[in-house]
C-alpha positions in Angstrom: 2.1 -6.1 -15.9 1.3 -5.5 -12.2 -1.8 -7.2 -10.9 -3.4 -5.8 -7.8 -6.1 -6.7 -5.4 -9.3 -4.9 -6.4 -11.4 -5.6 -3.3 -13.7 -8.0 -5.1 -12.5 -11.6 -5.1 -15.1 -12.6 -7.6 -13.8 -10.1 -10.2 -10.9 -10.8 -12.5 -7.7 -8.9 -11.3 -7.2 -5.7 -13.1 -3.9 -5.2 -15.0 -1.9 -2.0 -14.5 -0.6 0.1 -17.4 2.7 0.3 -15.4 5.4 -2.3 -15.1 5.8 -3.9 -11.6 8.9 -1.8 -11.1 7.3 1.5 -12.2 4.2 0.8 -10.0 6.4 0.1 -7.0 8.6 3.2 -7.7 5.5 5.4 -8.0 4.0 4.1 -4.8 7.3 4.5 -2.8 7.9 7.9 -4.2 4.4 9.1 -3.2 4.8 7.5 0.3 8.2 9.1 1.0 7.5 12.5 -0.5 3.8 13.2 0.4 2.6 10.8 3.1 5.5 10.0 5.4 6.0 13.7 6.5 2.4 13.8 7.7 2.6 10.6 9.8 3.2 10.5 13.5 4.5 7.9 16.0 0.9 6.8 16.6 0.8 5.6 12.9 3.7 3.1 13.4 2.7 -0.3 12.1 -0.4 1.0 10.3 -1.2 0.1 6.6 -1.1 2.8 3.9 -3.1 2.3 0.7 -1.9 4.6 -2.1 -3.6 5.3 -5.4 -0.5 5.9 -7.5 -2.1 8.0 -10.3 -3.6 10.6 -8.0 -1.5 10.3 -4.8 -4.7 9.8 -2.8 -4.3 7.5 0.2 -5.8 6.0 3.4 -4.1 5.0 6.6 -5.6 2.4 9.0 -4.5 -0.4 11.3 -6.6 -2.7 9.1 -5.3 -2.8 5.5 -8.7 -3.9 4.2 -10.5 -1.0 5.8 -7.9 1.4 4.3 -8.3 -0.2 0.9 -12.1 -0.2 1.1 -12.2 3.6 1.9 -9.8 4.3 -0.9 -11.8 2.0 -3.3 -15.0 4.0 -2.5 -13.3 7.1 -4.0 -11.4 5.3 -6.8 -13.4 2.2 -7.8 -11.2 1.2 -10.8 -7.8 2.0 -9.4 -4.9 -0.3 -8.4 -3.3 0.4 -5.0 0.2 0.2 -3.6 0.3 -0.8 0.0 3.0 0.1 2.5 3.4 -0.5 6.3 4.4 2.6 8.3 7.8 2.0 9.8 8.8 -0.9 7.5 10.1 -1.3 4.0 7.9 -4.4 3.7 4.2 -4.8 4.0 4.4 -8.4 5.2 7.5 -10.5 6.1 7.7 -14.3 5.8 10.0 -16.7 7.6 11.8 -16.5 10.9 12.6 -13.1 12.3 14.0 -13.9 15.8 16.6 -12.0 17.6 20.3 -12.5 16.9 21.3 -11.3 20.4 23.5 -13.7 22.3 
């Protein structure tokens, strides 16, 4: 089961009815099909919070702000987060240039 951040650190994490793979697939499908075509160059690097059951979403430079606005409309939902212009929301480790 997928466990997602609910915006309330004191609350127990909510479990999804979807597997991790299905949750990710739904989030990515909604992003690619419905959200990406509406984004512009100014949105590069912003966070997108997606409610996978309705397709509702928020875009903001601050992922917490995006999640909070979406949470106001969907208080019990789990969200898929995506960074505009990247396949990853966060990257860990060294990412230096390989140019000689």
